[in-house]
C-alpha positions as a LaTeX table, in Angstrom:
\begin{tabular}{lrrr}
\hline
Residue & $x$ (\AA) & $y$ (\AA) & $z$ (\AA) \\
\hline
Met1 & 48.28 & 108.85 & 103.79 \\
Asn2 & 45.72 & 106.70 & 102.00 \\
Ile3 & 44.42 & 107.69 & 98.58 \\
Tyr4 & 40.76 & 106.86 & 97.85 \\
Leu5 & 39.68 & 106.64 & 94.22 \\
Ile6 & 35.98 & 107.27 & 93.77 \\
Gly7 & 33.66 & 107.41 & 90.77 \\
Leu8 & 31.17 & 105.40 & 88.76 \\
Thr9 & 31.77 & 101.80 & 87.86 \\
Gly10 & 33.93 & 101.50 & 84.75 \\
Thr11 & 35.99 & 104.66 & 85.33 \\
Gly12 & 39.19 & 102.69 & 85.85 \\
Lys13 & 39.55 & 102.95 & 89.62 \\
Ser14 & 40.95 & 99.43 & 89.96 \\
Lys15 & 43.10 & 99.38 & 86.84 \\
Val16 & 44.58 & 102.84 & 87.35 \\
Gly17 & 44.76 & 102.31 & 91.12 \\
Lys18 & 47.03 & 99.27 & 90.69 \\
Met19 & 49.31 & 101.21 & 88.35 \\
Leu20 & 49.43 & 104.20 & 90.69 \\
Ala21 & 50.17 & 102.00 & 93.70 \\
Asn22 & 53.02 & 100.42 & 91.80 \\
Lys23 & 54.48 & 103.82 & 90.82 \\
Leu24 & 54.23 & 105.11 & 94.40 \\
Ser25 & 55.29 & 101.85 & 96.09 \\
Tyr26 & 51.98 & 101.93 & 97.96 \\
Ser27 & 49.75 & 98.97 & 98.74 \\
Phe28 & 46.66 & 98.54 & 96.61 \\
Ile29 & 43.24 & 97.61 & 98.00 \\
Asp30 & 40.14 & 96.97 & 95.90 \\
Leu31 & 37.24 & 97.31 & 98.32 \\
Asp32 & 35.03 & 94.93 & 96.31 \\
Glu33 & 37.76 & 92.26 & 96.42 \\
Val34 & 38.07 & 92.70 & 100.20 \\
Ile35 & 34.32 & 92.20 & 100.61 \\
Gln36 & 34.34 & 89.10 & 98.42 \\
Phe37 & 37.32 & 87.63 & 100.28 \\
Glu38 & 35.96 & 88.37 & 103.75 \\
Thr39 & 32.44 & 87.11 & 103.03 \\
Asn40 & 33.50 & 84.26 & 100.72 \\
Arg41 & 30.74 & 85.41 & 98.32 \\
Thr42 & 30.61 & 87.43 & 95.13 \\
Ile43 & 29.14 & 90.91 & 95.11 \\
Glu44 & 26.38 & 89.52 & 92.90 \\
Glu45 & 25.54 & 86.83 & 95.49 \\
Ile46 & 25.39 & 89.40 & 98.28 \\
Phe47 & 23.07 & 91.65 & 96.25 \\
Glu48 & 20.81 & 88.74 & 95.23 \\
Lys49 & 20.53 & 87.13 & 98.67 \\
Asp50 & 20.74 & 90.08 & 101.07 \\
Gly51 & 20.05 & 93.20 & 98.97 \\
Glu52 & 21.79 & 96.50 & 98.39 \\
Asp53 & 21.26 & 97.90 & 101.91 \\
Tyr54 & 23.08 & 94.94 & 103.46 \\
Phe55 & 25.88 & 95.26 & 100.88 \\
Arg56 & 26.30 & 98.98 & 101.64 \\
Lys57 & 26.66 & 98.21 & 105.36 \\
Leu58 & 29.34 & 95.61 & 104.58 \\
Glu59 & 31.08 & 98.07 & 102.29 \\
Asn60 & 31.12 & 100.74 & 105.02 \\
Lys61 & 32.38 & 98.23 & 107.60 \\
Phe62 & 35.29 & 97.02 & 105.46 \\
Leu63 & 36.14 & 100.57 & 104.33 \\
Lys64 & 36.70 & 101.46 & 107.98 \\
Gln65 & 38.91 & 98.41 & 108.52 \\
Ile66 & 41.52 & 99.57 & 106.01 \\
Pro67 & 44.62 & 100.52 & 108.01 \\
Lys68 & 44.70 & 104.28 & 108.51 \\
Val69 & 48.44 & 104.74 & 108.75 \\
Glu70 & 49.32 & 102.70 & 105.70 \\
Arg71 & 50.16 & 104.16 & 102.35 \\
Cys72 & 47.38 & 102.56 & 100.32 \\
Ile73 & 45.58 & 103.27 & 97.11 \\
Val74 & 41.96 & 102.23 & 97.72 \\
Ala75 & 39.66 & 101.59 & 94.78 \\
Thr76 & 36.18 & 102.05 & 96.19 \\
Gly77 & 32.97 & 100.72 & 94.70 \\
Gly78 & 31.00 & 103.23 & 92.65 \\
Gly79 & 28.44 & 103.71 & 95.42 \\
Thr80 & 30.80 & 103.55 & 98.40 \\
Pro81 & 30.99 & 107.30 & 99.12 \\
Cys82 & 27.22 & 107.71 & 98.74 \\
Phe83 & 25.98 & 105.61 & 101.65 \\
Leu84 & 26.07 & 105.90 & 105.41 \\
Asp85 & 29.01 & 108.04 & 106.54 \\
Ser86 & 31.49 & 106.67 & 104.01 \\
Met87 & 32.37 & 109.96 & 102.29 \\
Asp88 & 32.89 & 111.69 & 105.63 \\
Tyr89 & 35.19 & 108.84 & 106.62 \\
Ile90 & 37.12 & 108.98 & 103.34 \\
Lys91 & 37.59 & 112.75 & 103.69 \\
Ala92 & 38.81 & 112.41 & 107.27 \\
Glu93 & 41.22 & 109.56 & 106.61 \\
Gly94 & 43.00 & 110.44 & 103.40 \\
Leu95 & 43.06 & 112.09 & 100.02 \\
Ser96 & 40.05 & 111.50 & 97.78 \\
Ile97 & 40.18 & 111.65 & 94.00 \\
Phe98 & 37.06 & 111.55 & 91.84 \\
Leu99 & 37.74 & 109.92 & 88.49 \\
Tyr100 & 35.18 & 111.46 & 86.16 \\
Thr101 & 34.50 & 109.61 & 82.94 \\
Pro102 & 31.66 & 110.52 & 80.57 \\
Val103 & 28.83 & 107.96 & 80.69 \\
Ser104 & 29.07 & 107.25 & 76.95 \\
Leu105 & 32.74 & 106.23 & 77.36 \\
Ile106 & 31.91 & 104.05 & 80.39 \\
Val107 & 29.14 & 102.31 & 78.42 \\
Asp108 & 31.54 & 101.63 & 75.54 \\
Arg109 & 34.13 & 100.21 & 77.96 \\
Leu110 & 31.59 & 98.02 & 79.73 \\
Phe111 & 30.24 & 96.63 & 76.48 \\
Gln112 & 33.78 & 95.65 & 75.48 \\
Ser113 & 34.23 & 93.74 & 78.76 \\
Asp114 & 32.27 & 91.24 & 80.82 \\
Tyr115 & 30.10 & 93.39 & 83.05 \\
Ser116 & 27.79 & 90.52 & 84.03 \\
Gln117 & 29.39 & 90.35 & 87.50 \\
Arg118 & 28.28 & 93.89 & 88.28 \\
Pro119 & 24.84 & 93.17 & 89.74 \\
Met120 & 23.31 & 96.59 & 89.16 \\
Leu121 & 24.27 & 96.48 & 85.46 \\
Lys122 & 23.55 & 92.86 & 84.60 \\
Gly123 & 21.21 & 92.25 & 81.67 \\
Lys124 & 20.90 & 95.86 & 80.55 \\
Thr125 & 20.99 & 96.86 & 76.89 \\
Lys126 & 23.38 & 99.60 & 75.81 \\
Glu127 & 20.62 & 102.23 & 75.95 \\
Glu128 & 19.34 & 100.98 & 79.34 \\
Leu129 & 22.90 & 101.02 & 80.67 \\
Lys130 & 23.46 & 104.57 & 79.43 \\
His131 & 20.22 & 105.76 & 81.05 \\
Phe132 & 20.95 & 103.89 & 84.30 \\
Leu133 & 24.52 & 105.23 & 84.61 \\
Ser134 & 23.44 & 108.77 & 83.72 \\
Gln135 & 20.92 & 108.63 & 86.56 \\
Lys136 & 23.50 & 107.16 & 88.95 \\
Leu137 & 25.97 & 109.91 & 88.10 \\
Glu138 & 23.32 & 112.56 & 88.71 \\
Asp139 & 22.39 & 110.97 & 92.07 \\
Arg140 & 25.99 & 110.46 & 93.17 \\
Leu141 & 27.55 & 113.70 & 91.96 \\
Pro142 & 26.84 & 115.55 & 95.24 \\
Phe143 & 29.02 & 112.94 & 97.00 \\
Tyr144 & 31.68 & 112.66 & 94.29 \\
Ser145 & 32.01 & 116.45 & 94.13 \\
Arg146 & 33.18 & 116.46 & 97.76 \\
Ala147 & 36.41 & 114.74 & 96.71 \\
Asp148 & 39.65 & 116.63 & 97.27 \\
Phe149 & 40.38 & 116.45 & 93.54 \\
Ser150 & 38.41 & 115.68 & 90.40 \\
Ile151 & 40.18 & 114.32 & 87.36 \\
Asp152 & 38.56 & 114.09 & 83.94 \\
Thr153 & 39.89 & 110.77 & 82.67 \\
Gln154 & 39.31 & 111.87 & 79.04 \\
Asn155 & 42.36 & 114.10 & 79.38 \\
Ala156 & 44.60 & 111.06 & 79.70 \\
Glu157 & 45.21 & 109.09 & 76.54 \\
Ser158 & 45.57 & 105.80 & 78.42 \\
Pro159 & 45.32 & 104.28 & 81.90 \\
Glu160 & 49.13 & 104.53 & 82.13 \\
Lys161 & 49.04 & 108.27 & 81.45 \\
Leu162 & 46.25 & 108.74 & 83.97 \\
Ala163 & 48.29 & 106.86 & 86.58 \\
Ser164 & 51.26 & 109.14 & 85.78 \\
Met165 & 49.08 & 112.25 & 86.19 \\
Leu166 & 47.84 & 110.97 & 89.54 \\
Phe167 & 51.41 & 110.10 & 90.59 \\
Val168 & 52.44 & 113.74 & 90.16 \\
Leu169 & 49.36 & 114.94 & 92.06 \\
Val170 & 50.02 & 112.60 & 94.99 \\
Arg171 & 53.71 & 113.53 & 95.18 \\
Ile172 & 52.76 & 117.22 & 95.30 \\
Met173 & 50.25 & 116.53 & 98.08 \\
Glu174 & 52.84 & 114.51 & 100.03 \\
Gln175 & 55.31 & 117.38 & 99.73 \\
Glu176 & 52.72 & 119.90 & 100.94 \\
Lys177 & 51.96 & 117.67 & 103.92 \\
Met178 & 55.67 & 117.45 & 104.77 \\
Asn179 & 56.04 & 121.24 & 104.46 \\
Lys180 & 53.15 & 121.77 & 106.90 \\
Leu181 & 54.68 & 119.33 & 109.38 \\
Phe182 & 58.06 & 121.05 & 109.07 \\
Lys183 & 56.52 & 124.51 & 109.64 \\
Asn184 & 54.56 & 123.26 & 112.67 \\
Asn185 & 57.72 & 121.83 & 114.25 \\
Gln186 & 59.74 & 125.04 & 113.96 \\
\hline
\end{tabular}
């Protein structure tokens, strides 16, 4: 079973995903890193040269190339589930978890890091970033809300605690899946 982490940029999908994969002994895949490796270009270069529509098609293509039978934690891009049939695919192929983080917290995190490589955020002031991300969350919430689970990341005191919370959730889901298989084979 693959686990797909979805949510806005800056929610911790990659950081927490790596920790969770380590705890579960799963593989970890960052979809943005796959795209950059496969195209030999940065996300920013793809956006600048070919535009967002082209990027979303690439994103969908590489999402569907992730092995289905592997036990992977997949950190998706913030917009991945919102374009083409990506959310339908995610729902059909694994467990989806929406990491909800309040926009004000995301903005604070991004301003403490180098967010210049995130093409949709580049060059924005703190207020512009807050407005932009609030609008993105509003636009994307219908897709994010289709996730199997939603986790408010504020409830975890640290990325490590969030990874531990998700570890318990995934183990419970694995056990339920095994129970269903056992019942069906009786």
